[in-house]
N, C-alpha and C positions, 0 to 999 in steps of 0.2 A: 432305478432308472428303467424306462421302457426299453424292451428288447429291440424295438425298431430303431431306437436312437444309438444303439451300440455299434461301434465300427465293425464291419463285416470282415475286414482284413487288417492286420497290424504289420508294421514293418520296423526293422531295427533302426535306431537313429543313425544318421549319416556321420561318418568320421572324416574330417578334413584335416589335412596337414597344415600346421600353422605357417602363415606366410613369413618369409624371411625379412627381418627388419633391415631398413636402410641405415647403415652406420657410417659415421664420418671418422677419418683418421686423425681428428683433432677435436678439441673442445668446441661445442656448439656455441653460437652467438645469437644475439637478438636478430641479426640480419638473416640467419638461417631460419629462425622462426617466421620472420616476415615472408621469406621466400616460400616456405612451406605453405603458409596460409594462402598466399596468392596462387600457388600451384593447385592447392586443394580445391579452391573455388572453381577452377576450370577443368579439373581432372576427376572430380567425384562422379562416379557413374552408378552409384547405388540405386537411385531412382530408375534409371534406364534399365538396369538389370531386373529389378523387381517387376516393372511393367511388362518387359519382354517375357518374363517367366509366366505371367498371367495370360498373355495373349497366346503364347505357344501352347499352354495347357488347354486353352479354350479351343484352339484350332485342331489339335491333335486327337486322334481317336484313342491314344494311350493316356491322354490327360497329363497329370503331373508325373507320370512314369516315362514320358517321352525322353529320349536321350538328351535332347537339347535342354529340357527342364532340369535334368540331373546336372548337366554342365553349368547351367545358370545358377543352380543352388550353390555349387562350389565357388563360383565367381562371387556370388552374393556374400558368402562368408568372408572372402578376401576383401571385398569392398567395405564390409562393416569394420574390418580391422585396419583399413587404410589410415585413419587418424593415429593409430598406435604404431604401425609398421613403417609408414611413410612411403609405401609402395601402392600406387593406384592400379586399378584394373584397366588396361588399355581398351578403348572402345572397339578396336578391331578384333578383340578376343570374344566379344559378345555375339553369340549365334543370332541370326536373324529369323524371324517367323517364316514359314514356308510360303505364306500368302501375303500379298501387299494389302489385302482387305483387312479391316480392323473390326472387332466385335462392336456391336452397337453401344455397349456399356462404356466403352473407352472414348466415345466421342465427346468433344467439348460441349458445354451446355448450349452454346449458341450455334452449333453445327446442325446440318440437316441429316439426321441419321437415316432418313428414307432414301438417301442417294446410294443405289446399289453399286456404284463405281468405287465407293470408298468404304462402305460399312455393310456388314451382314448381321442377320438376326442370330444372336448367340442362343444356343439351346442349353447351355450350362446353367447351373443354379444362379450364378452371379448375373447372367443375362435375364433370367426370369424375374429375379428380385428387382433388377434395374427397371424393367418394364412395368412392374407393379407400382412403382413410385410415380405419382402424378402431381407435380408441384406446378401450379399456375405461375406464369411469369409475373413478377411483382414490378409494377411501374415505379419509377423513381419519384419520390415525393419531393415536391418543390418547397423551398423555404416558406413561401407565402402560405401554402396550404398547411404545412407542418406546424407553423407558428401562428395559426389563426387565432389562438387564444393568448399569444405572447404579449401583444401590446394593443389589442383592440378593445376600445370601450372605456378603459380607465388607465390612469397613469400609475407609476410605482407608488407615489404618495397616496393616491386614492386606494390602491390595493392594500397598502400598509394600514391605513385607517380602518378598512374593512376587517382586517385581521385583528387589530387591537380591539375593535368593538366586539368582535366575536368572542374574544377572550374575556373582556370586561363583563359582558352579559351572559357568559357561558352558554352561548347560542348552541342549540342542538345541531347535530350533523349526522350524516350517514354513518352507521356503525356496523361494520361487517362482523361476522363471527370471529375472525382472526383478530380484528382490532379490539373487540370486546374482551377477548381472552388476554391480550396484552395489557389492556386497561386494568383488569382484575389483578394481574401480577404486579403492576406498578403500584396499585393502591396498597399492596402489602408492605410497601416500603416508604412511600411519600404521599403527601396530600396534593391533590391536583385541582383544588378549588380555585386558588388564586395564584397569579404569576405576575411578577414585576413587569411593568410596561417596557422598561429598558432591556430586560432579558428577552422579551418577545421580539422587540425591534432588532436586537443583536442577531437572534436566530433567523429572523426573517431576512436580514441582510445576507446572512450566510447562505440561505436557500437561493436568493437571487444570484449570488456569485456562483453558486453551484450550477444553476440553470444556464448561466452565461458560459461557463467553462464546458458544460455538457453540449451546448449548441456548437461551440468551436470543434469539439471532438466529432460531432455528427457531420460537420461540414468538411473536415479534413480527411475523413477516412471513407469517403464514398468512392465507388468504382466508376461512377458516371463522370464524364467530363463537363457536363452542364454546369453553368455557373450557379444555378439555383438548387442543384442536387444535394441531398444530404441523407444521412441515415435516420432511422426512427429511434426514439428513446428505447424501445424494446430491443432493438438490435444491439445497442450498446450494453444494455443490462445483460443480455445473454452472451454477448461477445461474439456475435456472428454477423455476416453480411449476406442478405438473401438475394441480392441482385445477381442475375446471371452473368457469367464471365467466361471467356474462351481461354483464359490462362489461370488454371487452378493455383499455380505457385504464387501468382500476383495476389489473388484473393487470400491465400494462406498467410502471406507476409503482411498484408494490410490488416488482417484480423489479429495477428500477433501484436502488431503495433497498436491496434485499437484497444486490445485488452490491457496492454501495458499502460497506456495513457488513462484508461478508465480506472484501473486499479490505483494508480497514483492519485487521481482525483478523489476516489472514495476514501483512500487512507487519509488524505489531507482533511476531508470533511469529518471523518470519524475523529481525528485528532482535535479538530476545532470544537466538535460537540462535546467531547470529553472534558474540555477545559484545560487549564494548566496543570502542572505537576502537583500543586498544592490543593487542587479542587477535590473535595470529598466525593466519595462514590455516589451518595444520594443527590448531591448537587449535579453531578454528571447525568444522573438519571432524569432529573428535572429538565435539564437542557435538552436531552434526547426526547423527552416526552413533549416538550414544547415544539420541537421540530416535527414530531409526528402529527401533532395537532394542526400545525400550519400546513402540512402536506394534505391533510384531510380537508381543510378549509379551501385550499387552492387546488383541489384535485383535478380541475379541468385545465390547469395551466401546464405548460411544458416543464418537465423535470420533477413535478410534484410526486408522481408515483414512485419513481426510483429513489427520490429523497426520503420517502416513507420507509423504504426497505433499509436504507442506510441508518435511519433513526432507530428502527426496530432492532437492527443488528447491534447498535450501541446499547440499547436498553437491555437486551439479552446478556451482553457482555458484562454490564454492571451488575445485573442480578446474579450472574454466575460468580462474580468476584465477592459480592456481599455474602452470599450463602456459603461460599468456600471459607471466607474469613470467620464466619460464625459457626463453622463446623456442621452445616446442615447436609453436606454431601462431600 
């Protein structure tokens, strides 16, 4: 390790006395559990303590060695144990920062950090890192713009006919390096020259259902209140929301819900691609390969790109299972 990266000073770890548990003089009941959960929601101060610690350390010349920071560290330990001890840290025990001004890095995304009456320019490392990040505001994408390729120009039946014709004639398509590599691995196990039209139609219907469900997820998890607002396909894949929000907790909760719904959708599609319990591995691979081919043919349509990732995931899973059963690794 570079000497410049080594800590110049070291300190012994803090020692905190364990918080006393809240005990009952009788057996606990489900009503006690319900009462605790309700109380915990309103009494949990862990986030307040952590944020106050950062602000005090930013403002004080002593940094994290400030007396208030040391007190906050001990309170933080107690707050972490709150679910186990049943004893909350009262908010009136939390020391307040010396100044009412807040460091610029703590401002909500939609706030004006240039207002000297509310924020100051932090000179700490966290402040400098904060100012180095320049993310342009992302305008909310409307449904009409986002789904410009969803239903314009051709009906579902016309789209299906195009897909079936592409499979029948083995029409050439764009082949990226990653796709070519997947194709070579698939060819080690199955033939991809011909596919039953009924199978192609089944997987195409699965793709359309997936795209419809994905559209619903995009619409239900946007931060904007506009009736046409929705997330992009990329946001759902990554599991994030790029729109600015003045309430970080709201975005965090919405992102958690987004990931939960997206994961459930992907798991369901993976299960449908794999087929039933009696479906042989190589048949599952063929189904996943057809899904990948459809996503390449329909690549300009909403949902096609993420559908391709799901298909490739299933292909890799089948290859891993086949090679494991054959003792190849």
